C-alpha positions as CSV (number, residue, x, y, z in Angstrom):
1,M,84.1,142.6,100.9
2,T,87.3,142.6,103.0
3,S,89.5,139.6,103.1
4,R,90.1,137.7,106.3
5,W,93.5,137.1,107.7
6,K,94.7,133.6,107.4
7,P,97.9,132.2,109.0
8,P,100.7,131.2,106.6
9,R,100.1,127.9,104.9
10,E,102.9,126.2,106.9
11,E,101.0,127.1,110.2
12,R,97.5,125.9,109.1
13,V,96.2,122.8,110.8
14,D,94.5,120.1,108.8
15,A,92.6,117.8,111.2
16,D,92.6,114.9,108.7
17,A,96.3,115.1,108.1
18,I,96.9,115.1,111.9
19,R,94.6,112.1,112.4
20,S,96.3,110.2,109.5
21,E,99.7,110.9,110.9
22,Q,98.7,109.7,114.4
23,E,97.2,106.5,113.0
24,F,100.4,105.8,111.0
25,R,102.5,106.3,114.0
26,E,100.4,103.9,116.1
27,K,100.5,101.2,113.3
28,L,104.2,101.7,112.9
29,R,104.8,101.4,116.6
30,D,102.9,98.1,116.6
31,V,104.8,96.8,113.6
32,L,108.1,97.7,115.1
33,E,107.2,95.9,118.3
34,Y,105.4,92.8,116.9
35,G,105.5,92.7,113.1
36,G,107.8,91.6,110.4
37,E,109.3,93.2,107.3
38,D,106.2,92.5,105.2
39,D,104.0,94.2,107.8
40,F,106.3,97.2,107.8
41,V,106.2,97.6,104.0
42,A,102.4,97.3,104.0
43,V,102.0,100.0,106.6
44,L,104.6,102.2,104.9
45,K,102.9,101.9,101.5
46,A,99.5,102.5,102.9
47,Y,100.7,105.8,104.4
48,K,103.0,106.8,101.5
49,P,101.9,105.0,98.3
50,D,104.3,106.9,96.1
51,V,107.5,105.9,98.0
52,G,110.4,105.4,95.6
53,K,112.4,102.3,95.3
54,E,115.6,103.7,96.7
55,E,113.8,105.3,99.7
56,L,111.9,102.1,100.4
57,Q,115.1,100.1,100.3
58,G,116.7,102.5,102.8
59,L,113.7,102.3,105.1
60,I,113.7,98.5,105.0
61,T,117.4,98.5,105.8
62,Q,116.7,100.8,108.8
63,F,113.8,98.5,109.9
64,R,116.1,95.4,109.7
65,A,118.8,97.2,111.8
66,Y,116.2,98.2,114.4
67,A,114.7,94.7,114.5
68,R,118.2,93.1,115.0
69,E,119.0,95.6,117.7
70,K,115.7,95.1,119.5
71,R,116.1,91.3,119.4
72,G,119.7,91.5,120.7
73,L,121.3,90.1,117.5
74,C,123.8,92.9,117.0
């Protein structure tokens, strides 16, 4: 039996991964618009449960800066 050609792994499309990424982006957009820090952390941990402490602290800092800028507190 001859093997079939497959695109390189980087070019393969996983429909579930794409759907999950789109859902995450939609939830994140809503949290950035209407939510607070706790909502942000919940969405982030649901998408990436193995996020490290330092990475999480950096992302929270970015969220706080974005929230202050959006609310005109800078």
